[in-house]
ZAMARGU-4260 file (C-alpha; in steps of 0.2 Angstrom, whole numbers, plus 5000, padded with zeros to 4 digits):
<rodrens>
0) 5182/5631/5599 | 5179/5633/5581 | 5197/5639/5578 | 5204/5624/5587 | 5193/5612/5576
5) 5198/5621/5560 | 5216/5619/5565 | 5214/5601/5569 | 5204/5597/5553 | 5217/5606/5542
10) 5231/5593/5544 | 5236/5576/5551 | 5255/5581/5551 | 5261/5584/5569 | 5274/5596/5563
15) 5260/5607/5557 | 5247/5603/5570 | 5255/5606/5586 | 5263/5623/5583 | 5245/5629/5577
20) 5237/5622/5593 | 5250/5630/5605 | 5247/5647/5596 | 5228/5646/5598 | 5229/5641/5616
25) 5241/5655/5620 | 5228/5667/5613 | 5212/5659/5620 | 5219/5657/5638 | 5231/5672/5638
30) 5246/5661/5643 | 5264/5665/5638 | 5270/5647/5637 | 5261/5633/5630 | 5270/5616/5627
35) 5269/5597/5626 | 5279/5585/5635 | 5278/5570/5624 | 5277/5551/5629 | 5294/5543/5633
40) 5294/5533/5617 | 5290/5548/5606 | 5304/5552/5594 | 5304/5571/5591 | 5322/5573/5583
45) 5314/5581/5568 | 5309/5596/5579 | 5326/5600/5586 | 5330/5612/5572 | 5312/5619/5571
50) 5309/5637/5576 | 5292/5632/5581 | 5297/5618/5592 | 5281/5615/5603 | 5290/5602/5615
55) 5298/5604/5632 | 5305/5588/5640 | 5301/5589/5659 | 5313/5575/5661 | 5328/5586/5656
60) 5322/5601/5667 | 5319/5592/5683 | 5328/5580/5695 | 5325/5562/5691 | 5316/5559/5708
65) 5305/5575/5707 | 5301/5571/5689 | 5294/5553/5694 | 5284/5561/5708 | 5277/5574/5697
70) 5272/5562/5684 | 5263/5550/5697 | 5254/5565/5704 | 5248/5570/5687 | 5242/5552/5683
75) 5231/5553/5699 | 5223/5568/5692 | 5220/5561/5674 | 5212/5574/5663 | 5208/5586/5677
80) 5217/5603/5676 | 5231/5604/5688 | 5237/5621/5693 | 5254/5623/5702 | 5263/5639/5707
85) 5280/5643/5716 | 5274/5636/5733 | 5267/5620/5726 | 5284/5611/5728 | 5300/5614/5737
90) 5311/5605/5726 | 5325/5616/5719 | 5323/5610/5701 | 5305/5615/5702 | 5310/5633/5707
95) 5324/5633/5694 | 5311/5628/5681 | 5299/5642/5685 | 5313/5655/5686 | 5321/5649/5669
100) 5304/5651/5660 | 5299/5667/5671 | 5283/5659/5676 | 5272/5662/5692 | 5260/5648/5689
105) 5259/5633/5678 | 5244/5622/5673 | 5246/5604/5668 | 5234/5592/5659 | 5238/5574/5656
110) 5233/5568/5638 | 5231/5550/5634 | 5231/5548/5615 | 5233/5529/5616 | 5233/5517/5630
115) 5252/5515/5630 | 5257/5533/5631 | 5254/5548/5641 | 5257/5566/5635 | 5257/5582/5646
120) 5250/5598/5640 | 5258/5613/5649 | 5251/5631/5650 | 5262/5643/5659 | 5259/5661/5664
125) 5271/5675/5669 | 5258/5682/5681 | 5248/5672/5694 | 5232/5667/5685 | 5215/5662/5692
130) 5207/5650/5681 | 5188/5653/5679 | 5176/5639/5679 | 5172/5643/5661 | 5191/5642/5656
135) 5192/5625/5665 | 5177/5618/5656 | 5183/5625/5639 | 5200/5618/5642 | 5192/5601/5646
140) 5182/5601/5630 | 5198/5607/5620 | 5208/5594/5628 | 5196/5580/5622 | 5198/5587/5604
145) 5217/5588/5605 | 5218/5571/5612 | 5208/5564/5598 | 5218/5574/5585 | 5234/5569/5593
150) 5229/5551/5592 | 5225/5553/5574 | 5241/5562/5570 | 5252/5549/5579 | 5243/5535/5570
155) 5247/5544/5553 | 5265/5547/5558 | 5267/5528/5564 | 5260/5523/5547 | 5271/5535/5538
160) 5286/5529/5547 | 5282/5511/5544 | 5281/5515/5525 | 5298/5524/5527 | 5306/5509/5536
165) 5299/5497/5523 | 5307/5507/5510 | 5324/5507/5519 | 5323/5488/5521 | 5319/5486/5503
170) 5333/5497/5497 | 5346/5488/5508 | 5339/5471/5502 | 5341/5476/5484 | 5359/5481/5487
175) 5362/5464/5495 | 5354/5455/5481 | 5364/5465/5468 | 5381/5464/5476 | 5392/5451/5484
180) 5404/5465/5491 | 5400/5465/5509 | 5409/5482/5511 | 5397/5490/5499 | 5382/5482/5508
185) 5388/5488/5525 | 5392/5506/5519 | 5375/5506/5512 | 5367/5500/5528 | 5376/5514/5538
190) 5372/5527/5526 | 5353/5523/5525 | 5350/5521/5543 | 5360/5537/5547 | 5350/5547/5534
195) 5332/5541/5537 | 5334/5541/5557 | 5343/5557/5557 | 5357/5550/5567 | 5374/5559/5571
200) 5383/5542/5569 | 5380/5524/5563 | 5393/5511/5564 | 5395/5493/5560 | 5407/5484/5572
205) 5415/5468/5567 | 5419/5455/5580 | 5437/5448/5579 | 5444/5434/5588 | 5463/5433/5591
210) 5472/5420/5603 | 5456/5417/5613 | 5452/5436/5615 | 5438/5445/5607 | 5439/5462/5599
215) 5427/5473/5590 | 5433/5484/5576 | 5423/5499/5568 | 5424/5494/5550 | 5410/5505/5542
220) 5404/5522/5548 | 5392/5536/5543 | 5396/5551/5554 | 5391/5569/5555 | 5402/5584/5558
225) 5395/5586/5576 | 5404/5571/5583 | 5421/5562/5582 | 5424/5548/5569 | 5427/5531/5576
230) 5431/5522/5560 | 5445/5509/5561 | 5444/5510/5581 | 5448/5493/5589 | 5441/5489/5606
235) 5445/5473/5617 | 5429/5466/5624 | 5436/5462/5641 | 5439/5480/5644 | 5421/5483/5644
240) 5414/5468/5652 | 5398/5468/5662 | 5390/5483/5652 | 5387/5475/5635 | 5385/5457/5639
245) 5368/5455/5632 | 5373/5457/5614 | 5383/5441/5615 | 5366/5432/5618 | 5358/5441/5603
250) 5349/5454/5614 | 5347/5473/5610 | 5357/5485/5621 | 5349/5502/5622 | 5353/5519/5631
255) 5339/5532/5630 | 5348/5547/5639 | 5362/5550/5651 | 5350/5554/5665 | 5344/5535/5664
260) 5361/5528/5660 | 5367/5515/5672 | 5385/5509/5667 | 5397/5500/5679 | 5413/5499/5669
265) 5424/5514/5670 | 5430/5511/5652 | 5412/5511/5646 | 5408/5527/5654 | 5424/5535/5647
270) 5420/5529/5630 | 5402/5536/5631 | 5410/5553/5636 | 5424/5553/5623 | 5412/5548/5609
275) 5400/5562/5615 | 5385/5550/5615 | 5368/5556/5622 | 5358/5541/5616 | 5363/5524/5609
280) 5356/5508/5602 | 5367/5493/5599 | 5359/5479/5589 | 5368/5462/5588 | 5371/5454/5571
285) 5371/5435/5572 | 5376/5422/5560 | 5372/5404/5564 | 5369/5409/5583 | 5386/5417/5583
290) 5389/5436/5586 | 5398/5442/5570 | 5395/5461/5572 | 5384/5474/5579 | 5375/5490/5572
295) 5377/5505/5583 | 5366/5520/5582 | 5372/5536/5591 | 5364/5553/5594 | 5377/5565/5600
300) 5369/5582/5597 | 5353/5580/5608 | 5344/5568/5620 | 5333/5555/5611 | 5322/5540/5615
305) 5321/5526/5603 | 5304/5521/5596 | 5297/5503/5594 | 5297/5506/5575 | 5315/5511/5575
310) 5320/5496/5585 | 5310/5484/5574 | 5318/5493/5559 | 5336/5490/5565 | 5332/5472/5570
315) 5326/5468/5552 | 5342/5477/5545 | 5353/5466/5556 | 5345/5450/5549 | 5348/5457/5532
320) 5366/5460/5537 | 5368/5443/5543 | 5362/5436/5526 | 5374/5447/5517 | 5389/5442/5528
325) 5384/5424/5526 | 5384/5426/5507 | 5400/5435/5507 | 5408/5421/5517 | 5402/5408/5504
330) 5408/5420/5490 | 5425/5421/5498 | 5426/5402/5499 | 5422/5400/5480 | 5434/5414/5476
335) 5449/5404/5483 | 5446/5391/5469 | 5446/5404/5456 | 5463/5412/5460 | 5471/5407/5444
340) 5457/5413/5434 | 5457/5429/5444 | 5475/5432/5441 | 5473/5430/5422 | 5458/5440/5423
345) 5465/5455/5433 | 5482/5455/5423 | 5475/5454/5406 | 5481/5468/5394 | 5463/5471/5389
350) 5448/5477/5399 | 5437/5463/5404 | 5419/5465/5411 | 5407/5451/5416 | 5388/5456/5416
355) 5372/5448/5419 | 5364/5442/5402 | 5347/5447/5407 | 5349/5464/5415 | 5366/5468/5408
360) 5371/5474/5426 | 5390/5472/5429 | 5395/5459/5441 | 5414/5459/5439 | 5428/5470/5431
365) 5446/5468/5430 | 5460/5481/5434 | 5462/5486/5416 | 5443/5490/5415 | 5445/5501/5431
370) 5460/5510/5423 | 5452/5512/5406 | 5436/5519/5412 | 5444/5529/5427 | 5432/5521/5439
375) 5433/5510/5454 | 5427/5492/5453 | 5414/5496/5466 | 5407/5510/5455 | 5407/5499/5439
380) 5396/5486/5449 | 5382/5498/5449 | 5382/5501/5430 | 5373/5493/5415 | 5385/5488/5401
385) 5376/5501/5390 | 5381/5515/5404 | 5399/5512/5399 | 5395/5521/5382 | 5390/5539/5378
390) 5371/5543/5381 | 5369/5549/5364 | 5374/5531/5358 | 5362/5522/5370 | 5351/5514/5356
395) 5366/5508/5346 | 5374/5499/5360 | 5358/5493/5368 | 5353/5485/5352 | 5371/5477/5350
400) 5371/5469/5368 | 5353/5463/5365 | 5359/5454/5349 | 5370/5443/5360 | 5354/5433/5366
405) 5352/5427/5348 | 5370/5427/5341 | 5380/5423/5356 | 5394/5434/5349 | 5397/5453/5346
410) 5412/5462/5337 | 5413/5481/5335 | 5429/5487/5328 | 5425/5506/5331 | 5417/5506/5348
415) 5419/5520/5360 | 5419/5520/5379 | 5415/5535/5390 | 5427/5538/5405 | 5421/5545/5421
420) 5427/5563/5417 | 5417/5562/5400 | 5432/5558/5389 | 5428/5546/5375 | 5440/5532/5372
425) 5441/5522/5355 | 5440/5503/5358 | 5438/5487/5349 | 5424/5477/5357 | 5422/5458/5358
430) 5408/5451/5368 | 5402/5433/5370 | 5390/5423/5381 | 5399/5412/5393 | 5395/5400/5408
435) 5404/5402/5425 | 5403/5385/5431 | 5389/5372/5435 | 5373/5380/5441 | 5380/5398/5439
440) 5370/5402/5423 | 5376/5412/5408 | 5384/5429/5408 | 5391/5442/5396 | 5410/5443/5394
445) 5414/5459/5386 | 5432/5462/5381 | 5438/5480/5377 | 5454/5483/5368 | 5461/5501/5370
450) 5464/5508/5352 | 5471/5525/5357 | 5488/5522/5351 | 5483/5514/5335 | 5471/5528/5331
455) 5485/5540/5335 | 5496/5531/5322 | 5482/5532/5310 | 5480/5550/5313 | 5498/5553/5311
460) 5497/5544/5294 | 5482/5555/5290 | 5492/5571/5295 | 5507/5565/5285 | 5496/5563/5270
465) 5488/5579/5273 | 5505/5588/5274 | 5510/5580/5258 | 5494/5587/5250 | 5497/5604/5257
470) 5515/5603/5251 | 5509/5600/5234 | 5496/5614/5235 | 5509/5626/5243 | 5521/5624/5229
475) 5509/5630/5216 | 5503/5644/5227 | 5521/5649/5231 | 5525/5650/5212 | 5511/5661/5209
480) 5514/5671/5224 | 5532/5674/5220 | 5528/5679/5203 | 5517/5693/5210 | 5530/5698/5222
485) 5543/5698/5209 | 5534/5712/5200 | 5532/5722/5216 | 5550/5719/5222 | 5558/5723/5205
490) 5549/5739/5201 | 5551/5745/5219 | 5570/5742/5217 | 5569/5751/5200 | 5559/5765/5207
495) 5571/5767/5222 | 5586/5767/5210 | 5579/5781/5200 | 5575/5792/5216 | 5586/5804/5224
500) 5591/5798/5241 | 5589/5816/5247 | 5570/5814/5244 | 5569/5805/5261 | 5550/5801/5262
505) 5548/5794/5244 | 5565/5784/5246 | 5559/5777/5262 | 5542/5772/5255 | 5551/5763/5241
510) 5561/5754/5254 | 5546/5749/5264 | 5538/5741/5248 | 5554/5732/5244 | 5556/5726/5262
515) 5538/5720/5263 | 5540/5710/5246 | 5556/5702/5253 | 5547/5697/5269 | 5533/5690/5258
520) 5545/5679/5248 | 5553/5673/5264 | 5536/5668/5271 | 5532/5658/5255 | 5549/5649/5257
525) 5545/5645/5276 | 5528/5638/5271 | 5535/5627/5258 | 5550/5622/5270 | 5537/5617/5283
530) 5525/5608/5272 | 5538/5598/5261 | 5553/5598/5272 | 5570/5605/5268 | 5583/5615/5277
535) 5585/5633/5273 | 5602/5641/5272 | 5610/5644/5289 | 5622/5658/5293 | 5631/5666/5308
540) 5618/5677/5317 | 5617/5689/5332 | 5601/5684/5340 | 5600/5701/5350 | 5598/5710/5333
545) 5585/5699/5327 | 5575/5700/5343 | 5576/5719/5343 | 5570/5720/5325 | 5556/5708/5327
550) 5549/5717/5343 | 5549/5733/5333 | 5539/5725/5320 | 5527/5716/5333 | 5524/5732/5343
555) 5509/5737/5334 | 5502/5719/5331 | 5503/5716/5350 | 5493/5731/5354 | 5494/5744/5368
560) 5487/5732/5381 | 5503/5722/5380 | 5518/5728/5389 | 5534/5722/5382 | 5549/5720/5393
565) 5566/5714/5385 | 5582/5709/5394 | 5596/5705/5381 | 5613/5699/5386 | 5626/5711/5378
570) 5639/5697/5379 | 5628/5685/5370 | 5636/5671/5359 | 5633/5670/5340 | 5622/5656/5333
575) 5621/5647/5317 | 5604/5647/5310 | 5592/5654/5297 | 5588/5672/5301 | 5570/5671/5294
580) 5566/5655/5304 | 5573/5663/5320 | 5562/5678/5317 | 5547/5666/5314 | 5550/5657/5331
585) 5549/5674/5340 | 5534/5680/5331 | 5524/5664/5334 | 5528/5664/5352 | 5524/5682/5355
590) 5508/5681/5345 | 5503/5666/5356 | 5507/5676/5371 | 5497/5690/5366 | 5482/5678/5363
595) 5484/5671/5380 | 5482/5689/5388 | 5465/5695/5380 | 5464/5708/5394 | 5482/5714/5393
600) 5498/5709/5402 | 5517/5708/5402 | 5527/5700/5388 | 5545/5696/5393 | 5558/5692/5381
605) 5576/5688/5386 | 5592/5681/5380 | 5607/5674/5390 | 5622/5662/5388 | 5620/5645/5396
610) 5633/5632/5399 | 5627/5614/5401 | 5638/5603/5412 | 5636/5590/5426 | 5627/5603/5437
615) 5615/5610/5424 | 5608/5598/5412 | 5594/5600/5399 | 5586/5584/5392 | 5592/5579/5375
620) 5606/5592/5374 | 5625/5588/5376 | 5636/5598/5388 | 5643/5614/5380 | 5638/5632/5377
625) 5621/5637/5372 | 5611/5653/5369 | 5594/5653/5378 | 5579/5663/5371 | 5565/5665/5383
630) 5547/5671/5380 | 5535/5673/5395 | 5518/5679/5398 | 5506/5681/5413 | 5491/5675/5404
635) 5479/5661/5405 | 5491/5647/5405 | 5487/5629/5400 | 5481/5613/5408 | 5490/5596/5407
640) 5478/5590/5393 | 5483/5605/5381 | 5502/5606/5386 | 5504/5588/5380 | 5498/5592/5363
645) 5504/5610/5359 | 5517/5604/5347 | 5505/5593/5337 | 5502/5599/5319 | 5485/5606/5317
650) 5481/5606/5335 | 5474/5623/5341 | 5463/5629/5355 | 5458/5645/5345 | 5442/5647/5336
655) 5440/5642/5318 | 5448/5654/5307 | 5459/5661/5320 | 5472/5648/5321 | 5480/5634/5310
660) 5488/5624/5323 | 5505/5625/5313 | 5513/5639/5323 | 5521/5629/5337 | 5523/5614/5327
665) 5534/5625/5315 | 5543/5631/5330 | 5547/5614/5336 | 5553/5608/5319 | 5565/5623/5317
670) 5572/5621/5335 | 5575/5602/5332 | 5583/5605/5315 | 5595/5618/5323 | 5600/5604/5335
675) 5592/5614/5350 | 5579/5611/5363 | 5563/5619/5369 | 5556/5619/5386 | 5538/5624/5392
680) 5533/5628/5409 | 5515/5634/5412 | 5502/5635/5426 | 5483/5637/5422 | 5478/5655/5426
685) 5496/5661/5430 | 5505/5661/5413 | 5517/5652/5401 | 5535/5652/5398 | 5545/5645/5383
690) 5564/5643/5384 | 5573/5639/5368 | 5591/5632/5369 | 5602/5634/5353 | 5620/5629/5351
695) 5632/5644/5353 | 5645/5647/5340 | 5662/5654/5345 | 5664/5664/5328 | 5661/5682/5324
700) 5646/5687/5313 | 5653/5692/5296 | 5649/5710/5292 | 5636/5713/5279 | 5643/5716/5262
705) 5642/5733/5255 | 5626/5737/5245 | 5636/5748/5234 | 5645/5734/5225 | 5645/5737/5206
710) 5638/5723/5195 | 5646/5722/5178 | 5636/5728/5164 | 5635/5721/5146 | 5629/5723/5129
715) 5623/5706/5124 | 5606/5701/5118 | 5595/5691/5131 | 5579/5682/5126 | 5567/5683/5141
720) 5554/5670/5141 | 5539/5672/5154 | 5521/5669/5153 | 5518/5684/5165 | 5518/5700/5156
725) 5523/5710/5171 | 5538/5700/5174 | 5543/5700/5156 | 5543/5719/5155 | 5551/5720/5172
730) 5566/5710/5167 | 5567/5720/5151 | 5567/5737/5161 | 5580/5730/5174 | 5592/5722/5161
735) 5591/5737/5149 | 5597/5748/5163 | 5613/5737/5163 | 5615/5740/5144 | 5608/5723/5138
740) 5597/5721/5123 | 5581/5712/5127 | 5570/5701/5116 | 5553/5695/5124 | 5543/5679/5122
745) 5526/5675/5131 | 5528/5656/5130 | 5538/5641/5124 | 5533/5640/5106 | 5535/5659/5103
750) 5552/5658/5111 | 5558/5643/5101 | 5553/5652/5085 | 5562/5668/5089 | 5578/5657/5094
755) 5578/5647/5078 | 5577/5664/5069 | 5590/5674/5079 | 5600/5661/5089 | 5617/5668/5082
760) 5614/5685/5090 | 5605/5679/5106 | 5619/5676/5120 | 5608/5669/5134 | 5590/5664/5138
765) 5581/5669/5154 | 5568/5655/5156 | 5553/5653/5167 | 5552/5635/5174 | 5533/5634/5174
770) 5523/5640/5158 | 5508/5635/5148 | 5510/5626/5132 | 5528/5622/5134 | 5537/5622/5151
775) 5555/5629/5153 | 5563/5612/5154 | 5555/5606/5138 | 5560/5623/5129 | 5578/5621/5135
780) 5579/5603/5127 | 5572/5610/5111 | 5584/5625/5110 | 5599/5613/5113 | 5594/5604/5097
785) 5596/5621/5088 | 5612/5626/5097 | 5621/5614/5109 | 5631/5628/5116 | 5616/5638/5122
790) 5617/5647/5139 | 5602/5647/5150 | 5597/5654/5167 | 5581/5647/5174 | 5569/5657/5185
795) 5555/5651/5196 | 5543/5656/5210 | 5544/5638/5217 | 5555/5624/5211 | 5557/5609/5223
800) 5575/5601/5224 | 5569/5585/5215 | 5565/5596/5200 | 5581/5607/5200 | 5593/5593/5201
805) 5589/5585/5184 | 5592/5602/5175 | 5609/5604/5182 | 5614/5587/5175 | 5607/5592/5158
810) 5619/5607/5157 | 5610/5622/5164 | 5622/5634/5172 | 5611/5646/5182 | 5596/5648/5192
815) 5587/5663/5201 | 5573/5662/5213 | 5558/5673/5211 | 5556/5687/5217 | 5574/5691/5213
820) 5583/5707/5216 | 5591/5717/5202 | 5609/5714/5208 | 5605/5695/5210 | 5598/5694/5193
825) 5611/5704/5184 | 5625/5695/5194 | 5619/5678/5189 | 5617/5682/5171 | 5634/5690/5170
830) 5642/5675/5179 | 5634/5663/5166 | 5639/5674/5151 | 5657/5674/5156 | 5658/5656/5159
835) 5667/5646/5146 | 5658/5631/5139 | 5668/5614/5140
</rodrens>
């Protein structure tokens, strides 16, 4: 007895109380089955999935007639213990019941936790049990305690359910008060009812009248996966006449279970079967005494009885729906008078949002607002104006919108909206307080203008200015860089000339130094060409040779984890381009492919001839013969947001310090200047392929000139002027090897002094363009004053076209680019020396 009291006093929750009681009764009375058959109006759906389900519905176990007789028999016994065995009844369902549960005897006690409900407590034994007087008296005492506890628990559950139902009604009432969108309201109604009453299906049926006939259409539905959807289904009322007539008078129609179902219309019976309905409740929705719809509650997965509380809940919700439908009708009528305004509103180029001035809750939004924010109007209507902006800026925009109450107007040039996916959109915001008609009150009208394109133009201008600044900076760096390379390249050549070619190792070392310095100079030229524009010199090229040489250079840089596969067309046409630039294209694409395969992969490089015609077209290219260069990888690929920006200068997805964002921009620039085209195909997680089309040239590539051409020597005196000591002595060593006599000067003033003193014996000047104290161009003008017939060759690590052109016009006859090779310098000096002055 104490154990039972302790269990009862521990909780008022049925879900905890009843399993504990059944467990104790099994132990005390040595029974194998203990269960409760609840009152008919008790809703036990929450127990259906419980492993400790203490319920057993006798109604579902026995025939209808026998169940009624058994219930009447138990009522006559009241609280007395009724013991039944296999021979107590001859009804087959009774025998099946005992056999199914493997019982020899069954004891029943009728419980009355309230005046309006009867529960049955059942105790079953797999063996014939003789109940002692003590057991019967003990069970009678326990029954009284259980009845009191059950009444207390049922009262608690009823109170708890009432609070839940009130919460549902308040939630739906709030939705109705905040929205004039009847679809939103009815969706909310179906969802709330289905969720809180644990239904398999909740539908709103709308009543339609067409040419004197009535139809019902399933317009809103919340449906579980355990039953078929009925949404959009349309039914003619006449086909179901006689079974649902009561709802047309505003009365509830209810079906507790298939066992008690009494339908007369075959269509109704077929509908119940096809919809898999085991319990149903149909609540009419009336508007001015006319049926406008109905709320249908369906249980498909198990039998269920509807409680009084649930019926009252659905009645209250139906009244709320009637109000919402009436409001929607009034709203629809008012909208007809606003069609012109709506047309202007929806077709505006700017996003327009109307919000409540007190709560800032959005009550209307045009099509542009939906597009701009990537949200449906129904989603926007749930938001506060401040919710349209990033949470980090909440205080800023809250203060701005609150200021409308005082100023009536708001303007923000640099506002931002946050789209549904989190993207931030630059906008111009203008907001004002407006009235929407007599009695409508005041509202906030916020107009958002998309500034994305304007910001892009501003950014392009910024990038253009940035490139210009970089170009200026690059020019200075290129000058100093080329001066350094000039010393390396010149002495490497000189060293190589003094070596015996039979000393293969040293001779090759010198060649590598010479080649590296040459590549460094070409890199400086490419940087300057990209930053400041200009078209490097083009020539006829064999693309396959460049590809093979470049892949050899890249093999170590790409790493062992990258497998290189090349398929080169041996019949490939020639192209006209700059070899260094083509190599740069291939290097950039291969390095990017390597970075896209951090765990290794396959890099494929191929070349082929392509003919464009009516059958094969490439956007932006004319029909004709082209050479196609393809670079593909099986790396990470790109999504659409990255693909659209890969050719933008300074755009990179790499970490800071690992990418400049100039590689693909440079590739696109080179291809465009070569009158070609670049295609990109990519798939996230699968890889990327670049295909470059370059115009083919039907010419043979000229053979490389022999490196053994002899440059004419000389005995003239040359004045070398350069502020870099290394380059002065390099020129001296190089030119003395050709028989020339060399004089040196470290700057302009020193050179001018030497020339004034020895101009008659000096045949030509080799002048650096950029020097401290006095630049090469100024020095040239001063030596002209001394000798108008002076011959000069300028040398520079970097000299933009706008600076070279004036010196040609002033009479300068020669120019060499640092770092220069021995033959180039000697050839240019000899050419100018041999040229007769006009």
